[in-house]
N, C-alpha and C positions, 0 to 999 in steps of 0.2 A: 165461743168456740175456746178460745184461748184461756180461760176461768175453768172450764171444763177438764181440759188436756192439763193444767195445772190441778185440778183438783186429783186428778187420778192417777199423778204421779208419789202423791205420799198415802197409796194402797201399797200392797204386801202382793209380792208379783202373783202367788198364785190368781187374785182378784184380778190384775191389771189386763189380762186377757181379755174376758169377757165384757169389760167395762170398756175398754178401747172398741172393741166389735160392734158393739150397743150403737157405738154413735155412727156408723158407717148408715146402716137404714135411716136413721135421725136425717142424718146429712144429705143422702138420697130422696127425701120426703120432700124436700125442699123445692118451691116451683121455681128459684131462678138458675141457670144451669150454671152461669158465671158464679154464682157461690156456692153450687155444686163443688166446681171443678178445684174450686179456691180450699174450699174443707178438706176435699179428699187429701190434695196436694199439703196441708197442712198438717194433717193428721198421719200421712206416709213417713213424710220428716221427721215427724216426731219419734214414733214408732220404730224408726230404721236408723233415725242418727243420733239420739241421745244415748247415753250410755246406761243412767237408771232405769231405762224402760227393760231390756235386755234381749239377746237375741231370738230366747225362744218365744217370748210372749211376740216380737215383732215378726217373725213368721207367720204364730198362730192369727194376728192380724193383717198380715199383707195375704195371708191364705184364705181368707174367707171373703176379703175382698174380690180377689182373683175369682172365686165361687160366685160368687153375687154377682160379680159383671158378667162370667161366663151363663149366668142365667137371665140377661137378657133383663138387668131390673132396670138403666138406662137405654129408650128407645132409640132417641135421638141419637143417629150413629155419628156424628158430627162431634157431638160433647163424648158421647162415650171413646172416642181415637183422641179426645184431649186430655180425658182424665188417664186412659190406658200411656199414649206418651210421658206427659208429666210424673204420673208413677214411675215409667222406666227411668227417667233422666233424673230422678230421684234417688232412685236404689240404684243406680251404677256405679258410685264410688265404693259398695259394699257387694258388690255382684256375686263373689265368691259363697256368700253367707246365704245366700237368698236364690241363687241359680234356679232350683226348680220354679219359684215364683213366676219367677223374670223369662223363663221358659214359657208356661204357659199364656201369658202376657205378649210375648213376644207371636205368639198362634195366634191369639188373635186381636192382634195388631196386623199380621196377614191378612187374613180373611176382610177387616175394614177395607185393606187398599185393592187387594185382590177385587172385591166389592165397586171399588171405585175406579179400576183399572190401570189403579198405578201397580201395572206390573213390574216395574225395573223396583221400587219400593219394597211392595211385597217380598219381594225376592234380596233385596237386602236385609231385609228382618230375618228373613228365616236363615240367610247363611251365617248369623252372628248367634244362632242356638248350637252351645258346644255339647255335642253328640259324645263325646272319647270320653269324659269326665263327667263329674260334680257329682251330684247328690244322687241325682235318676240316672240310673241307667239305661240308657236305651236299647233294644234289641235290633238285631237287622232288618228286620222288618221294617220295623219304625223309623231305622236310617233310610229304608230303600224308598218309602213312600216319601219321608223329608225331599230325598234329592231328589226323587222322580217328579215335586212338585218344581222344587226350584228350576230346573231343569225348562216344567211347562213353562213356568212363567217367563225366562230369559227367552225362552224362543219367539214367545207372544211381543214381546220389547226387541225381539229379533236381533237378539245381542248372541250369534248363534258360536263365538271365540269361548266364551263363560260357560255358555252352556253347554259345549261340549266337555269340558271338564269334569262339570257335576255330574254329564251322562256317564263320564266313564268310572265314576266311583260308585253309579248306583248300581252301574254291570256287575261289581264285584262281587253285588250281592244279591243279584240276583238268584243265586241256590237257594236264598230264604222267600222265594215269592213263594204265598201261597195263596194271597187275596187276588182274583179274575181280574176286579178293578184295575189294581194296581200294575200288573201285567200287562193289561190294553194299553195302560198310559206309556209304558214303558216301551211298548210296542211301535205306539205313534211316536214319541220322541224319537225313536230309534231311526226311522224312516223321514222325519224332518230334521233330524241333523244331516242323517245323508242326501237330501237337498238340498239342506245352506251349504253343506259341502261342497256341492255339485256332480254329489253322487250320483247322476239322476237315474240310471240304468238300475241300481241297490232300493235307490228311492221310489222306484216304482212298482218295483216285483212286492213291497214291504205294504205300500198304499192300497196295491189292488187286493192283499191278503186279508187286508184289516177291511176291506168295502165289504167280505161277504161275512165277517162276524154277527151273528145274529144280536148277542148283548148290546153292540151300540145301536143308536140311533137311524133310522133310516133317510132321512135328513144326512145325519153325519157318513152315512156309509156311502150315499151318492157322493158329498164334498170330497173324500178318500178317493172314489174314483175317477174324479175330474182332476187331482191331484197326482192320481197313476198315469191318467193320460196326458198331463203336460208334463211332468217326467220324463215320460217314454216319448213322446217328440223332441224334448231336448238333448236325450240322451245321443252319447255320438254314435254315428251310421255304421253297420254293422250286423253280420249275421244276429250277434245276441240281440242289437235294438231289433232286430227283426221280429225275432222269435218273443221278446217283448211287449210288442205291437199285435202280434200275432193272436197272442191270448187276451188282449184287450179290445183289439177290433171282435173276436168272437163273443165276447162280452155281448149278452143284447140290450143289453140296461146303458151301453156309451150309444146306442143310437136314439138317446136321450139329452146326451149332452152335446152344450152348442161348442162343444172343440169336435165333434163326432167328423167336419169337413176336413181339417186338417189329417184328422187321425187315419182316415181311409183314404185320403190321398198317400199320405207318408205308407200306408200299408200294401197297399199295392202300386208301388213305385212311381205315382202320379210327380211329375215335376210342379212345385211349387211357386206361384205365380206374387209378386208382390201387395197386391191388395190382398190376398189371402194370408200372408203374413202380418199385416199390419194387424188384422183383424184379429187375430190370433195373439199378437202381442197387448194389446189394449185388457188379456183378462190374465198377465202376469206380475208376481208379484216383484219388488226389487230388487232382491238380491237371485232373482231368476234374469235379470236385466244387465249385470253387471257385466264392466269393461272388459275387454280380453286385452294383456299386455303383448305385445308381439318383441320375440326374441331379438336382438340384432342382425342372428345369422340370418333369420329366416328374413328382414327386412331387406341383407344384401342379396339372397337366393330371388325374392321377389321383384327386388329392381334391376339386378343382374340379367335377368334370362329372357327376357322382353323379345322377340324373333323380327325386330325391326318394324319398317314402313309394312300396313296391313296395303292386301294387294287390292283391288276392283271390287271384287267378289265376296270378302272379308266386313265383318264388323268393325271398327272404328275400336280400338283395347281401349280397358275402364283403367284409372289409374290407383286404383285401390287395391292395399298391399298386404290387405287380409283382411279377415271378420273382424269389428266391432267388439259384436258385444254374444254371450254365450247361444241365443236366439239364431244369429247371424250364421256363426260357426256350426248349430244343427241344420239351418236351411242350406247353407252351402255343399253340406258334405252327405247331406241328403240327396239333392240335387245332381249333383257328382255320380252318387251312386246309383240314383233313376237313369241318368244319360249312359250308364252303362250298361242297361236293360235298353236301350233305343241304337247305339250306337256301336257299330264294330271299332271306329277308331273315331280320336278327333282332334283336331290341332292344339297347340296350346291357345291361340289367339283365342279360335271358336270358344274352348272351354271358359276362357276367362270372358268372355261377354255371355254367356249363359249361366254364369256363376256372377257375376259384373266383381268381378277383378282382373287385376293386371296379368299377364299373360305369364310372367313370371310366378306370381302369387298363384294361379289355379295349378300350375309345373307343381309348385311347393308340395301342394293339399293333395294331392293326385297320390305325390312320393310317399307321404307321411302315411297314408291311407293304405298304403299297398305294405307298407315295410312294416303295421302294425297287422295285417293280412285282413282289414276289414273292407277290402276292394283285389278283386281279380284280375291284375295286364301287366301290362309292361310299357315303360316310356323309353321311347327312340330319340333320345338327345340332338342325333342329326338333321331326321326330318320334322323334327320337332313335332310327336304325332304321340299320344298317349292309344294303344291299343286294349283294349279290353276283353278279356275272357269269358267266355260262356260257362258258368259253375249251375251246373241243374242239382248239385248237394244241397245247397245254401236253400232254392227253394222249395225241394223235400224236406229240409227241416224246420222251414217257415209254416208249412204247411201242416205239420205232424203238430206245433207247438199250437197250432189253432183249435187242435180238437179233431183235425179229418181222419187221423189216424194212415196204415199205410196207403200207400198210392202207388196204381197198378203201373211198372215202366212200359213204355212204348219200345216196339221190336228196333234196336238197333241199327240204322239206318246208314250211319258213320259220317251223318253231315248233320251239322248242327244248324244249318239254313232251313233243312227241311224240315226238323224236327217243331223248330220256332215256329214254322207255318202251321204246322199241324196241329200247336197248341193252339193258335190263334183262333183254327177254325172248330174245333174243340168247345173251347169258350163261349165262341159265337151262338155255336148248334145250342147251347147248353142255356143262352142267355134267351136264344128264338122261342124255345122251349117252357120256359120258367113263364113266359109272357101268355102264350099262348094258354096255358092253365091256370093263370088268373086270371084269363079273359071268358074262360073257359066256368070258373066257380061263381062270377058275378052274372053269368047268360047273358053275354054280350055277343059273344059267337053265333047264337041264335039268329040276332036284328042282323049280321050282313048276308046279302042276297048272293047266293051265288052267279059267277059272273055267265053267263049268256053265251053259248057258242055262235 
């Protein structure tokens, strides 16, 4: 190899390019991978760093090597990766002169690393590409594709902080989006960024929207629906979450999901038990189990508002001063909201026993939810009671969001307890009628003999 390179140095500039380029195919024809890598590195070092070769010849030879590599001349991915990395290392000191070829090599290396599931390595290679200067000017559409790909890779590595930086850059270029695949990838990144940022309400809506896109594979759409349900469950309790849960509950595909049980219980305002929460917890990702740091004010309030020793008919007080994780908070807030549909009022100690919180911590959680408009009620700190207010508007909004349309209002009797009792009778009658219809369709009613007089 050294002899041929020395021989080519005496050629004129016009003939040097084809001569050096012809060596590439000869080197690749060798059976020994180590020899191929070594000789290609020697060739690249010669054409790039020797002043006698010249910049024009160097670009010509390097462009030919990039083209041959992109065409799959080297089948062994490990060997190809080694060749690309060594070529980039050799060209690095003179990267300004060979920027276009270096960018092409970086794309190839990113593809190889992505195949190996080295997400952070692939993202790091792509971030090294100069998009705003150099010999090749990238269009806004090309920049958008690169940024979206970097975001996707960083999210696979669960590096949401750096991913959000490139997501913001991509968002500025969305006006240039013409490729539907890139647009869908951006929307998916948008949903995942909201998920990682604990904006679960936004994430649930975006995941659910994507689960209807026909261009996405059916299994992927199911995965997005599952992610939508998970984020909906983790979202802060309140009217907005009720609307999202209603939309998911009415989706007929949700019944096939493993998380349908907890979705239905949350939508129907049933209190969640610890065994159900544990089962759901096993399906969560690490960032969805992030621990919550309580503020010093909350800690003081949780400790300072205890209502003394318990009476003989009241449960023992818990010592927990607040939720430990995102899931803990979501479940406690849901159970608090569900208890408002069951009780007219509840003591701090009783609510604490229900939520497994200290009485002061339970009062603090209720206070915050009332302040934020997510719970209707008021607090009597003298009697240490939380009074709940019946709010029919929220139930109507929840039903309409689920696709029920307008619901006929019952005559206002002026008695909330009577209306609640009437509603329970209507629901029971509807369930009974549904059971009878199902029995009739299956021909089971004819098997029941009439009772003799």
